[in-house]
Structure formats: C-alpha cells, structure tokens
C-alpha positions as CSV (number, residue, x, y, z in Angstrom):
1,M,-3.0,-55.6,3.3
2,F,-5.7,-58.2,2.3
3,A,-6.8,-58.3,6.0
4,K,-7.3,-54.5,6.2
5,K,-9.4,-54.4,3.0
6,L,-11.5,-57.4,4.1
7,A,-12.0,-55.8,7.5
8,A,-13.1,-52.5,6.0
9,T,-15.7,-54.4,3.9
10,I,-16.9,-56.3,6.8
11,V,-17.3,-53.2,9.0
12,A,-19.3,-51.5,6.2
13,A,-21.5,-54.6,5.7
14,T,-22.0,-55.1,9.4
15,I,-22.8,-51.5,10.2
16,G,-25.0,-51.2,7.2
17,S,-27.1,-54.3,8.2
18,S,-27.5,-53.3,11.8
19,A,-31.2,-52.4,12.0
20,V,-31.4,-52.9,15.7
21,A,-28.9,-51.4,18.1
22,S,-27.0,-54.0,20.0
23,N,-23.8,-54.5,21.9
24,T,-22.6,-58.0,21.0
25,I,-19.0,-59.1,21.0
26,V,-18.9,-58.6,17.2
27,D,-20.4,-55.2,17.4
28,I,-17.8,-54.1,20.0
29,A,-14.9,-55.6,17.9
30,V,-16.3,-54.0,14.6
31,G,-16.5,-50.6,16.4
32,D,-12.8,-50.6,17.5
33,D,-10.1,-50.3,14.8
34,R,-7.6,-52.1,17.1
35,F,-9.5,-55.4,16.3
36,S,-9.8,-55.0,12.5
37,T,-7.6,-58.1,11.8
38,L,-9.7,-60.1,14.3
39,V,-12.9,-59.0,12.7
40,A,-11.6,-60.0,9.2
41,A,-10.5,-63.4,10.6
42,V,-13.9,-64.0,12.3
43,S,-15.7,-63.1,9.1
44,A,-13.4,-65.3,6.9
45,A,-14.0,-68.3,9.3
46,G,-17.8,-67.7,9.1
47,L,-18.1,-67.0,12.9
48,V,-19.8,-63.6,12.8
49,E,-23.3,-64.9,13.2
50,T,-22.2,-67.3,16.0
51,L,-20.5,-64.6,18.0
52,Q,-23.5,-62.3,17.5
53,G,-25.7,-65.0,19.0
54,P,-27.0,-65.2,22.5
55,G,-23.8,-66.7,24.1
56,P,-22.6,-66.5,26.7
57,F,-19.1,-66.2,25.3
58,T,-15.8,-65.0,26.8
59,V,-13.5,-63.9,24.0
60,Y,-9.7,-63.5,24.5
61,A,-9.3,-60.8,21.7
62,P,-5.9,-60.2,20.2
63,L,-5.1,-56.7,19.0
64,N,-4.0,-56.0,15.5
65,D,-0.4,-55.8,16.8
66,A,-0.6,-59.4,18.1
67,F,-1.6,-60.6,14.6
68,A,1.2,-58.5,13.1
69,A,3.7,-60.2,15.5
70,L,3.0,-63.6,13.9
71,P,5.6,-64.7,11.3
72,E,5.3,-62.9,8.1
73,G,2.5,-64.2,5.8
74,T,0.7,-66.2,8.6
75,V,-2.4,-64.0,8.7
76,D,-2.8,-63.8,4.9
77,T,-2.3,-67.6,4.7
78,L,-4.9,-68.3,7.3
79,L,-7.4,-66.0,5.6
80,K,-7.3,-68.0,2.4
81,P,-10.5,-70.0,1.8
82,E,-8.6,-73.3,1.7
83,N,-7.4,-72.6,5.2
84,K,-10.8,-71.9,6.7
85,G,-10.6,-75.0,9.1
86,D,-7.2,-74.0,10.5
87,L,-8.4,-70.4,10.9
88,T,-11.6,-71.6,12.6
89,N,-9.5,-73.7,15.1
90,V,-7.2,-70.7,16.0
91,L,-10.3,-68.5,16.6
92,L,-12.2,-71.1,18.6
93,Y,-9.1,-71.4,20.8
94,H,-9.8,-67.8,21.9
95,V,-13.4,-68.4,22.9
96,D,-15.0,-69.9,26.1
97,D,-18.7,-70.8,26.2
98,R,-19.1,-69.1,29.5
99,N,-19.2,-65.5,30.7
100,L,-15.9,-65.3,32.6
101,T,-15.2,-62.0,34.1
102,A,-11.7,-61.4,35.5
103,G,-13.2,-61.7,39.0
104,M,-14.5,-65.2,38.2
105,I,-11.0,-66.5,37.2
106,P,-9.5,-68.2,40.3
107,S,-6.1,-67.2,41.7
108,G,-3.1,-69.3,40.6
109,S,-2.8,-71.3,37.4
110,N,-5.8,-73.3,36.1
111,Y,-6.7,-75.1,33.0
112,F,-9.6,-73.7,31.0
113,K,-11.4,-75.5,28.1
114,P,-11.9,-73.2,25.1
115,V,-14.6,-74.0,22.5
116,L,-11.9,-75.8,20.6
117,A,-12.5,-78.7,22.9
118,S,-9.5,-80.8,22.0
119,E,-7.2,-78.0,23.5
120,R,-6.6,-76.4,26.9
121,L,-5.4,-73.0,28.0
122,C,-3.6,-72.3,31.2
123,I,-4.8,-69.1,32.7
124,T,-2.8,-67.7,35.6
125,K,-4.1,-64.9,37.8
126,D,-1.8,-63.3,40.4
127,G,-1.1,-59.9,41.8
128,G,0.3,-58.8,38.5
129,G,-2.7,-59.6,36.4
130,V,-3.9,-62.4,34.2
131,S,-1.8,-64.3,31.7
132,I,-2.7,-67.1,29.3
133,A,-0.3,-69.9,28.2
134,D,-1.2,-71.5,24.8
135,G,-0.2,-74.6,23.0
136,T,3.2,-73.1,22.0
137,G,4.1,-72.5,25.6
138,E,4.1,-68.7,25.0
139,M,2.2,-66.3,27.2
140,A,-0.4,-63.7,26.3
141,N,-1.2,-61.0,28.8
142,V,-4.7,-59.6,29.4
143,I,-4.2,-55.9,28.9
144,I,-7.8,-54.9,29.2
145,A,-10.2,-57.0,31.1
146,D,-14.0,-57.2,31.3
147,I,-15.3,-55.3,28.3
148,K,-18.9,-56.3,28.8
149,A,-21.1,-57.2,25.8
150,D,-24.8,-58.2,25.7
151,N,-23.7,-61.8,25.0
152,G,-20.5,-62.1,27.1
153,V,-17.3,-60.5,27.9
154,I,-14.0,-59.6,26.0
155,H,-10.6,-59.7,27.5
156,V,-8.0,-57.9,25.3
157,I,-4.8,-59.8,24.9
158,D,-1.4,-59.0,23.4
159,K,-0.7,-62.2,21.6
160,V,-2.6,-64.6,19.3
161,L,-3.2,-67.9,21.1
162,L,-2.1,-70.9,19.0
163,P,-3.2,-74.5,19.6
164,G,-0.5,-77.1,20.0
165,K,0.5,-79.2,23.0
166,R,-1.2,-78.9,26.3
167,P,0.5,-76.0,28.2
168,D,2.1,-76.6,31.6
169,C,-0.1,-75.3,34.2
170,H,1.6,-75.5,37.6
C-alpha cells in the first residue's frame, strides 16, 4: 500500500514539474501504471534525476506483478529509508549504461555487466525470445522489448532481478 501511495505522489510531482516535453526512461515509466512500484522504488533510491539524464541507459523494467511476486513485505522493507543502499543495488542491477536494443543482444548466452559493477547478468537470446538469469539463478523473461526513450531503451521483464552469486551462463 505504501508503494502505491508513494508512486501516486511521485507521478503527481514529476508530471507537475515537467516544463519541457521529453520522453526519458523515467517519463515513460511514470506514464504507465504497470510500472508504479518501479517508479516508487527509483524515487526512494534517489535515482530519478540520474535516469532522466542523457544516458544512454538500458533498463530491464519489472512490472508491478513482478514486485508483487517477491516474498511478502520485501518491497515495503526495501522502500524504508534505512534500506536505501540495498534498494539502490537492486535497481542498479536492472540498468546497463549502454543503449542495448534486442537486436544488439547476441544469440546464445552471454554475460552482461549492469551498472552494479560487482555483479553480472546472463542474458540468453534464442528463437523463443530473451531471458535474463540473475544472482538467484532464477530467470526473467523479456515480455516487451525495445521501448525507445530519448536516453535509452526499456525492456519489460516479468521478474525482479536480484543480485547474488554469478549466474551460470553456458
């Protein structure tokens, strides 16, 4: 519930302060209710201004349902001010500092370095689409690829990526 209230406040503040029309990654996320939990998390981590910057960025953006699938209480705990560092790490695990469209991802399984430099993602592209293994060994699927923004690209995923041990990438 806290996340929804925070997201509504952020949406109102962001829309209210938009003097110039733009189409940044943040603007796209704010304009789509399916990302309200992600928007609340990005705001709580203090990353709004960064992700509105020039980039380029590739964001693997989990839908609200992906956050809801986390163990009960996880999102509310991460959104607490004292957990800002952990929240920031989780969010930076979802960001690459390049503009990687789906066409630029090579076939097969390959390691990618997110902005959270101590970690790696294993991204697999095959005839069935693109999937991402995280530090838990779980897989997220790209369900919508290549939402283009002025400062990068968004790939919508169905799971929150969590840091941990280096995923197998074979």
